[in-house]
C-alpha positions as CSV (number, residue, x, y, z in Angstrom):
1,X,0.0,0.0,0.0
2,X,2.8,2.4,0.8
3,X,5.0,1.7,-2.4
4,X,2.5,3.3,-4.8
5,X,2.2,6.3,-2.6
6,X,6.0,6.9,-2.5
7,X,6.1,6.2,-6.3
8,X,3.4,8.7,-6.9
9,X,5.1,11.4,-4.8
10,X,8.4,10.8,-6.6
11,X,6.7,11.0,-10.0
12,X,4.8,14.1,-9.1
13,X,8.1,15.7,-7.8
14,X,10.1,14.8,-10.9
15,X,7.4,16.0,-13.3
16,X,6.8,19.3,-11.5
17,X,8.3,22.6,-12.6
18,X,10.9,22.6,-9.9
19,X,11.7,18.8,-9.8
20,X,14.2,18.7,-12.6
21,X,16.0,21.7,-11.3
22,X,16.4,20.3,-7.8
23,X,17.5,17.0,-9.3
24,X,20.2,18.9,-11.3
25,X,21.4,20.7,-8.2
26,X,21.6,17.4,-6.3
27,X,23.8,15.9,-9.0
28,X,26.1,18.9,-8.8
29,X,26.6,18.3,-5.0
30,X,27.0,14.5,-5.6
31,X,29.6,15.1,-8.3
32,X,31.7,17.5,-6.2
33,X,31.5,15.1,-3.3
34,X,32.7,12.2,-5.4
35,X,35.5,14.3,-6.9
36,X,36.9,15.1,-3.5
37,X,36.6,11.6,-2.0
38,X,38.6,8.4,-2.5
39,X,36.2,7.6,-5.4
40,X,37.3,10.7,-7.3
41,X,40.2,9.0,-9.2
42,X,38.1,6.1,-10.2
43,X,35.2,8.3,-11.4
44,X,37.7,10.4,-13.5
45,X,39.1,7.2,-15.0
46,X,35.6,6.0,-15.8
47,X,34.8,9.3,-17.6
48,X,38.0,9.1,-19.6
49,X,37.3,5.5,-20.7
50,X,36.6,5.2,-24.4
51,X,33.6,3.6,-26.0
52,X,32.3,3.4,-29.5
53,X,33.4,2.1,-32.9
54,X,36.3,3.1,-35.1
55,X,37.5,2.0,-38.5
56,X,39.4,3.5,-41.4
57,X,36.3,5.2,-42.7
58,X,34.3,5.8,-39.5
59,X,35.6,7.4,-36.3
60,X,33.2,7.1,-33.4
61,X,35.3,6.0,-30.5
62,X,35.6,8.7,-27.8
63,X,35.8,9.1,-24.0
64,X,32.5,8.9,-22.1
65,X,32.9,12.5,-21.1
66,X,32.9,13.6,-24.7
67,X,29.9,11.5,-25.5
68,X,28.1,13.3,-22.7
69,X,29.2,16.8,-23.6
70,X,29.1,16.6,-27.4
71,X,26.6,13.8,-27.9
72,X,23.9,14.0,-25.2
73,X,24.1,17.8,-25.0
74,X,23.4,17.9,-28.7
75,X,20.0,16.4,-27.9
76,X,19.5,19.1,-25.2
77,X,20.4,21.8,-27.8
78,X,17.9,20.1,-30.2
79,X,15.2,20.6,-27.6
80,X,16.2,24.2,-27.0
81,X,16.3,24.9,-30.7
82,X,12.8,23.5,-31.1
83,X,11.5,25.9,-28.3
84,X,13.3,28.9,-29.9
85,X,11.9,28.1,-33.4
86,X,8.4,27.8,-32.0
87,X,8.7,31.2,-30.4
88,X,10.2,32.7,-33.6
89,X,7.4,31.4,-35.8
90,X,4.4,32.3,-33.6
91,X,5.4,33.3,-30.1
92,X,7.4,35.7,-28.1
93,X,10.2,36.1,-30.6
94,X,7.9,36.5,-33.7
95,X,8.4,40.3,-33.5
96,X,11.6,41.4,-35.1
97,X,12.3,43.9,-32.4
98,X,11.8,41.3,-29.6
99,X,13.9,38.7,-31.5
100,X,16.7,41.2,-31.9
101,X,17.0,41.9,-28.1
102,X,18.7,38.5,-27.2
103,X,21.2,39.1,-29.9
104,X,22.2,42.6,-28.6
105,X,22.1,41.3,-25.0
106,X,24.3,38.4,-25.9
107,X,26.8,40.7,-27.6
108,X,27.0,42.9,-24.5
109,X,27.4,39.8,-22.3
110,X,30.3,38.7,-24.4
111,X,32.2,42.0,-24.7
112,X,32.0,43.3,-21.2
113,X,33.4,40.1,-19.4
114,X,36.3,40.0,-21.9
115,X,37.1,43.6,-21.2
116,X,37.1,43.1,-17.4
117,X,39.3,40.0,-17.7
118,X,41.7,41.9,-20.1
119,X,42.0,44.8,-17.6
120,X,43.2,42.4,-14.9
121,X,45.4,40.2,-17.0
122,X,46.9,42.5,-19.7
123,X,50.5,41.7,-20.1
124,X,50.5,38.6,-17.9
125,X,51.0,34.9,-18.7
126,X,47.2,34.4,-18.2
127,X,46.2,37.0,-20.8
128,X,45.3,34.2,-23.3
129,X,42.2,33.3,-21.2
130,X,40.3,36.4,-22.1
131,X,37.4,34.4,-23.5
132,X,36.8,32.3,-20.4
133,X,34.2,34.6,-18.8
134,X,32.4,35.2,-22.0
135,X,30.3,32.0,-22.2
136,X,26.9,31.3,-20.5
137,X,26.1,27.7,-19.5
138,X,22.7,27.4,-21.1
139,X,21.9,24.1,-19.3
140,X,22.5,25.4,-15.8
141,X,21.1,28.9,-16.4
142,X,17.8,27.4,-17.8
143,X,17.7,24.9,-14.9
144,X,17.8,27.7,-12.4
145,X,15.2,29.9,-14.1
146,X,12.9,26.8,-14.5
147,X,13.4,26.1,-10.8
148,X,12.0,29.6,-10.0
149,X,8.7,28.5,-11.7
150,X,6.0,31.2,-11.7
151,X,8.2,33.7,-9.9
152,X,9.4,34.9,-13.3
153,X,7.4,35.5,-16.5
154,X,7.7,32.6,-19.0
155,X,8.9,35.2,-21.6
156,X,12.1,35.6,-19.5
157,X,12.9,31.9,-20.0
158,X,12.5,32.2,-23.7
159,X,14.6,35.4,-23.7
160,X,17.3,33.6,-21.6
161,X,17.3,30.6,-23.9
162,X,17.6,32.7,-27.0
163,X,20.4,34.8,-25.4
164,X,22.3,31.7,-24.3
165,X,22.0,30.2,-27.8
166,X,23.4,33.3,-29.4
167,X,26.0,33.4,-26.6
168,X,27.1,29.8,-27.4
169,X,27.2,30.6,-31.1
170,X,29.6,33.5,-30.4
171,X,31.6,31.3,-28.1
172,X,31.9,28.6,-30.7
173,X,32.9,31.2,-33.3
174,X,35.6,32.6,-30.9
175,X,36.9,29.0,-30.3
176,X,37.0,28.4,-34.0
177,X,39.0,31.6,-34.7
178,X,41.2,31.9,-31.7
179,X,41.5,28.5,-30.0
180,X,41.1,25.9,-32.7
181,X,44.3,24.5,-34.1
182,X,42.9,22.7,-37.1
183,X,39.5,23.2,-38.8
184,X,38.4,20.8,-41.4
185,X,36.3,22.8,-43.9
186,X,35.4,19.8,-46.0
187,X,33.3,18.4,-43.1
188,X,31.7,21.9,-42.6
189,X,30.7,21.9,-46.3
190,X,29.1,18.4,-45.9
191,X,27.1,19.6,-42.8
192,X,26.0,22.8,-44.6
193,X,24.8,20.8,-47.6
194,X,22.8,18.5,-45.3
195,X,21.2,21.3,-43.4
196,X,20.3,23.0,-46.7
197,X,18.7,19.7,-47.9
198,X,16.6,19.5,-44.8
199,X,15.3,23.0,-45.3
200,X,14.3,22.0,-48.9
201,X,12.4,19.0,-47.5
202,X,10.7,21.3,-45.1
203,X,9.6,23.6,-47.9
204,X,8.4,20.6,-49.9
205,X,6.0,19.7,-47.0
206,X,7.7,16.5,-45.7
207,X,6.4,15.8,-42.2
208,X,8.1,12.5,-41.3
209,X,10.4,13.2,-38.3
210,X,12.8,10.4,-39.2
211,X,13.6,12.1,-42.5
212,X,15.0,15.0,-40.4
213,X,16.5,13.2,-37.4
214,X,18.6,10.6,-39.3
215,X,20.4,13.2,-41.4
216,X,20.7,15.2,-38.1
217,X,23.0,12.4,-36.9
218,X,25.2,12.9,-39.9
219,X,25.2,16.6,-39.4
220,X,26.4,16.0,-35.8
221,X,29.2,13.7,-37.1
222,X,30.4,16.2,-39.7
223,X,30.3,19.2,-37.4
224,X,32.1,17.2,-34.7
225,X,34.9,16.2,-37.2
226,X,35.1,19.8,-38.5
227,X,36.7,20.9,-35.2
228,X,33.7,23.0,-34.1
229,X,31.7,22.1,-31.0
230,X,29.2,19.5,-32.1
231,X,26.2,20.6,-30.0
232,X,25.5,23.3,-32.6
233,X,24.2,20.4,-34.8
234,X,21.2,20.1,-32.4
235,X,20.2,23.7,-33.0
236,X,20.7,23.5,-36.8
237,X,18.6,20.3,-37.0
238,X,15.8,21.8,-34.8
239,X,15.4,24.8,-37.1
240,X,14.6,22.5,-40.1
241,X,11.8,20.6,-38.3
242,X,8.3,21.6,-39.7
243,X,6.1,23.7,-37.4
244,X,2.8,22.9,-39.1
245,X,1.1,19.5,-39.0
246,X,-1.2,17.8,-41.4
247,X,-4.8,18.7,-40.9
248,X,-5.7,18.5,-37.2
249,X,-2.6,16.4,-36.2
250,X,0.1,17.8,-33.9
251,X,3.0,19.4,-35.7
252,X,6.3,17.4,-36.0
253,X,8.0,20.2,-34.0
254,X,5.6,19.8,-31.1
255,X,5.6,16.0,-31.2
256,X,9.4,16.0,-31.0
257,X,9.5,18.7,-28.3
258,X,7.1,16.7,-26.1
259,X,9.0,13.5,-26.7
260,X,12.3,15.0,-25.7
261,X,11.2,17.1,-22.7
262,X,11.3,14.4,-20.0
263,X,14.4,12.5,-21.1
264,X,16.3,15.8,-21.3
265,X,15.2,17.1,-18.0
266,X,15.3,13.8,-16.0
267,X,18.2,12.0,-17.6
268,X,20.5,14.0,-19.9
269,X,20.8,17.1,-17.7
270,X,21.5,15.1,-14.4
271,X,24.1,13.0,-16.2
272,X,25.7,16.2,-17.6
273,X,25.9,17.7,-14.1
274,X,27.4,14.6,-12.6
275,X,30.1,14.5,-15.3
276,X,31.0,18.2,-15.5
277,X,31.0,19.2,-11.8
278,X,33.7,16.6,-11.2
279,X,36.2,19.2,-9.9
280,X,38.7,18.2,-7.3
281,X,39.9,20.9,-4.9
282,X,43.7,21.2,-5.0
283,X,46.2,23.3,-3.1
284,X,46.5,26.9,-4.5
285,X,42.9,27.0,-5.9
286,X,41.5,29.2,-3.1
287,X,44.5,31.6,-3.2
288,X,44.0,31.8,-7.0
289,X,40.7,33.6,-6.5
290,X,42.7,36.8,-5.6
291,X,45.1,36.5,-8.6
292,X,44.5,38.4,-11.8
293,X,43.3,35.2,-13.3
294,X,40.7,34.5,-10.6
295,X,39.6,38.1,-10.4
296,X,39.2,38.4,-14.1
297,X,37.0,35.3,-14.3
298,X,34.9,35.9,-11.2
299,X,34.3,39.6,-11.8
300,X,33.9,39.0,-15.6
301,X,31.1,36.5,-15.0
302,X,29.4,37.9,-11.9
303,X,29.7,41.7,-12.8
304,X,30.6,41.8,-16.5
305,X,27.8,39.5,-17.7
306,X,24.8,41.2,-16.2
307,X,26.3,44.7,-16.8
308,X,27.0,44.0,-20.5
309,X,23.6,42.4,-21.0
310,X,21.8,45.1,-19.2
311,X,23.6,48.1,-20.9
312,X,23.4,46.9,-24.5
313,X,19.7,45.8,-23.9
314,X,18.9,49.3,-22.5
315,X,20.7,51.1,-25.4
316,X,19.0,49.0,-28.1
317,X,15.5,49.4,-26.5
318,X,15.9,53.1,-26.0
319,X,17.2,53.5,-29.6
320,X,14.0,51.7,-30.8
321,X,15.9,48.8,-32.3
322,X,14.6,46.2,-29.9
323,X,11.5,45.6,-27.6
324,X,11.3,44.3,-24.1
325,X,9.9,40.7,-23.5
326,X,6.2,40.7,-22.6
327,X,5.4,41.1,-18.9
328,X,9.0,41.9,-18.1
329,X,10.8,45.0,-16.7
330,X,14.3,46.2,-16.4
331,X,14.8,44.5,-13.0
332,X,13.8,41.2,-14.6
333,X,16.4,41.7,-17.3
334,X,19.1,42.5,-14.7
335,X,18.2,39.3,-12.9
336,X,18.4,37.2,-16.1
337,X,21.8,38.9,-16.7
338,X,23.0,37.6,-13.3
339,X,21.9,34.0,-14.2
340,X,23.8,34.4,-17.5
341,X,26.9,34.7,-15.3
342,X,26.7,30.9,-14.8
343,X,29.6,30.1,-17.1
344,X,30.6,26.6,-16.1
345,X,31.0,24.0,-18.9
346,X,31.8,26.3,-21.9
347,X,34.0,28.5,-19.7
348,X,35.9,25.5,-18.3
349,X,36.2,24.2,-21.9
350,X,37.8,27.5,-23.0
351,X,40.0,27.5,-19.9
352,X,41.3,24.0,-20.9
353,X,42.1,25.4,-24.4
354,X,43.7,28.5,-23.0
355,X,46.1,26.9,-20.5
356,X,46.8,23.5,-22.0
357,X,49.7,21.9,-20.1
358,X,49.5,24.4,-17.2
359,X,47.9,22.3,-14.5
360,X,47.9,25.0,-11.8
361,X,46.4,27.7,-14.1
362,X,43.7,25.2,-15.2
363,X,42.9,24.3,-11.6
364,X,42.6,28.0,-10.6
365,X,40.6,28.8,-13.7
366,X,38.1,25.9,-13.2
367,X,37.7,26.8,-9.5
368,X,37.1,30.5,-10.3
369,X,34.5,29.5,-12.9
370,X,32.8,27.3,-10.3
371,X,32.8,30.0,-7.7
372,X,31.5,32.7,-10.1
373,X,28.8,30.4,-11.4
374,X,27.6,29.5,-7.9
375,X,27.5,33.2,-6.9
376,X,25.7,34.2,-10.1
377,X,23.1,31.4,-9.7
378,X,22.4,32.2,-6.1
379,X,22.3,36.0,-6.3
380,X,20.3,35.9,-9.6
381,X,17.7,33.6,-8.3
382,X,17.3,35.5,-5.0
383,X,17.1,38.8,-6.9
384,X,14.4,37.5,-9.2
385,X,12.5,36.0,-6.2
386,X,12.6,39.3,-4.3
387,X,11.4,41.5,-7.2
388,X,8.6,38.9,-7.8
389,X,7.4,39.4,-4.2
390,X,7.5,43.2,-4.5
391,X,5.5,43.0,-7.8
392,X,2.9,40.7,-6.2
393,X,2.4,43.2,-3.5
394,X,1.6,46.0,-5.9
395,X,-2.0,46.7,-7.0
396,X,-2.9,45.1,-10.3
397,X,-3.6,48.5,-12.0
398,X,-0.1,49.6,-11.2
399,X,1.3,46.4,-12.8
400,X,-0.7,47.0,-15.9
401,X,0.5,50.5,-16.1
402,X,4.1,49.5,-15.7
403,X,3.7,46.8,-18.3
404,X,2.3,49.2,-20.8
405,X,5.1,51.7,-20.2
406,X,7.6,49.0,-21.0
């Protein structure tokens, strides 16, 4: 009699708005605990273990950590891409001025952190890490804002997702130009041709999801071998999925979005957190927070991100180029900017590229990214919760008036 009750409670928790976010945070704590326990070395060895198939013509044998970050996360980006496309076609981003705002915001969120880092590290041996605080970890940022539930307008989640997508595209471009040693343009051409072919199929009215998802696997393969971060394949494939269904049937985009939602939130994201928060604390990491490297990263993410996002958003809206998200105000945008300071995975990835072979620098950079991300997540979520309470206490007429003014 008791088992179904506990099962029902667990199911209700996991399928609630806050359940996946809490599960994700729990996995972060578990991963950090494992990394700093006797199990840490074994877990690291497990993540570095290679699985897959490899032959003269096909190369698909990689470490488990790469399958997680480049493979499973491509599915996450596929889901995010579907949500973005749905909003562009008939939702919050269907207005050109509203769709432009995440682009300007992301640009500010890339430039300002890099400037702050450069100010602290100019002329030092750590100057090459200028791109570390530029990236937003879309997975963790969206997990936090989802955890807040109804405390923030749904339009803010769409805005943050779009901002983080543009942010990741900029980060990938920066990696390709400044940090990639060898780009294979032939694979890029293959990927572009496949994407173009899928857009043609879309225009021809083909609705079968398999026709899009199977080539999507090849797009992932080609982009991965081109030297560019493979997760972009998920976004590209998502943008080719048809939005309209046949007759009264649900559209292919919505069907795929519904099918991916639970596996992504309850499996892919927790696995991602377990693998990527595997940071062992070593001597010198805490002291590194006060070094130019540590200060550049922490202040770049925690101060530079929200400041850059807010300033360029404010300028673009006041200039009439962009429009604010529905039911959102400038305090909301500042809070979202704070959440964008969660750099984590992409920032750590750039740190590894910046300081290859410099173990202490890499350790200090990874720890600084972790600290900045935790501070940004906590402060951003608290800030959004506080302004939500203040908004709830205001008369409805005042809220309407403020909304109209914005």
